[in-house]
C-alpha positions as a LaTeX table, in Angstrom:
\begin{tabular}{lrrr}
\hline
Residue & $x$ (\AA) & $y$ (\AA) & $z$ (\AA) \\
\hline
Unk1 & 186.24 & 163.33 & 230.20 \\
Unk2 & 186.51 & 167.09 & 230.79 \\
Unk3 & 188.62 & 167.46 & 227.67 \\
Unk4 & 185.83 & 166.25 & 225.35 \\
Unk5 & 183.07 & 168.63 & 226.33 \\
Unk6 & 182.55 & 167.43 & 229.89 \\
Unk7 & 180.70 & 169.62 & 232.28 \\
Unk8 & 181.96 & 171.76 & 235.10 \\
Unk9 & 181.78 & 168.86 & 237.57 \\
Unk10 & 184.03 & 166.65 & 235.44 \\
Unk11 & 186.48 & 169.51 & 235.00 \\
Unk12 & 186.68 & 169.96 & 238.78 \\
Unk13 & 187.26 & 166.21 & 239.33 \\
Unk14 & 190.11 & 166.15 & 236.81 \\
Unk15 & 191.70 & 169.29 & 238.28 \\
Unk16 & 191.44 & 167.90 & 241.82 \\
Unk17 & 193.13 & 164.63 & 240.85 \\
Unk18 & 195.77 & 166.44 & 238.83 \\
Unk19 & 196.60 & 168.67 & 241.82 \\
Unk20 & 196.87 & 165.55 & 244.00 \\
Unk21 & 199.24 & 164.01 & 241.45 \\
Unk22 & 201.35 & 167.16 & 241.34 \\
Unk23 & 201.57 & 167.27 & 245.14 \\
Unk24 & 202.56 & 163.60 & 245.32 \\
Unk25 & 205.16 & 164.00 & 242.57 \\
Unk26 & 206.66 & 167.10 & 244.22 \\
Unk27 & 207.00 & 165.29 & 247.56 \\
Unk28 & 208.63 & 162.32 & 245.83 \\
Unk29 & 211.13 & 164.54 & 244.02 \\
Unk30 & 211.97 & 166.43 & 247.21 \\
Unk31 & 212.53 & 163.18 & 249.13 \\
Unk32 & 214.67 & 161.77 & 246.31 \\
Unk33 & 216.81 & 164.90 & 246.32 \\
Unk34 & 217.42 & 164.71 & 250.07 \\
Unk35 & 218.12 & 160.99 & 250.11 \\
Unk36 & 220.37 & 161.23 & 247.08 \\
Unk37 & 222.64 & 163.58 & 249.00 \\
Unk38 & 222.73 & 161.19 & 251.97 \\
Unk39 & 223.32 & 158.21 & 249.68 \\
Unk40 & 226.19 & 160.01 & 247.96 \\
Unk41 & 227.83 & 160.73 & 251.30 \\
Unk42 & 227.58 & 157.15 & 252.49 \\
Unk43 & 228.59 & 155.58 & 249.18 \\
Unk44 & 231.53 & 157.71 & 248.22 \\
Unk45 & 232.71 & 159.85 & 251.12 \\
Unk46 & 232.43 & 157.63 & 254.20 \\
Unk47 & 234.50 & 154.70 & 252.84 \\
Unk48 & 237.37 & 157.03 & 251.96 \\
Unk49 & 237.20 & 158.74 & 255.33 \\
Unk50 & 237.04 & 155.40 & 257.16 \\
Unk51 & 240.02 & 154.08 & 255.21 \\
Unk52 & 242.00 & 157.22 & 256.01 \\
Unk53 & 241.19 & 156.95 & 259.73 \\
Unk54 & 242.14 & 153.26 & 259.84 \\
Unk55 & 245.44 & 153.87 & 258.05 \\
Unk56 & 246.26 & 156.81 & 260.30 \\
Unk57 & 245.44 & 154.92 & 263.50 \\
Unk58 & 247.41 & 151.88 & 262.32 \\
Unk59 & 250.37 & 154.11 & 261.58 \\
Unk60 & 250.19 & 155.66 & 265.04 \\
Unk61 & 249.94 & 152.31 & 266.79 \\
Unk62 & 252.43 & 150.21 & 264.82 \\
Unk63 & 254.51 & 152.68 & 262.85 \\
Unk64 & 256.86 & 153.66 & 265.61 \\
Unk65 & 258.08 & 157.15 & 266.19 \\
Unk66 & 259.05 & 159.65 & 263.55 \\
Unk67 & 262.71 & 159.53 & 264.59 \\
Unk68 & 262.85 & 155.72 & 264.27 \\
\hline
\end{tabular}
């Protein structure tokens, strides 16, 4: 509309909607970045840590002493 000889009013409408789109896209990208970090921690780091804790606690409970 504003690209094909539209008036000043059409140009303002397009700019306003484009700014709203940019703001929405920026918020979406920022949220994705934050949640991607959290998702990475819970998908790859927590299972390994939990497995290590379970193995260590099992070894302490049922492994006997170091001298045995």
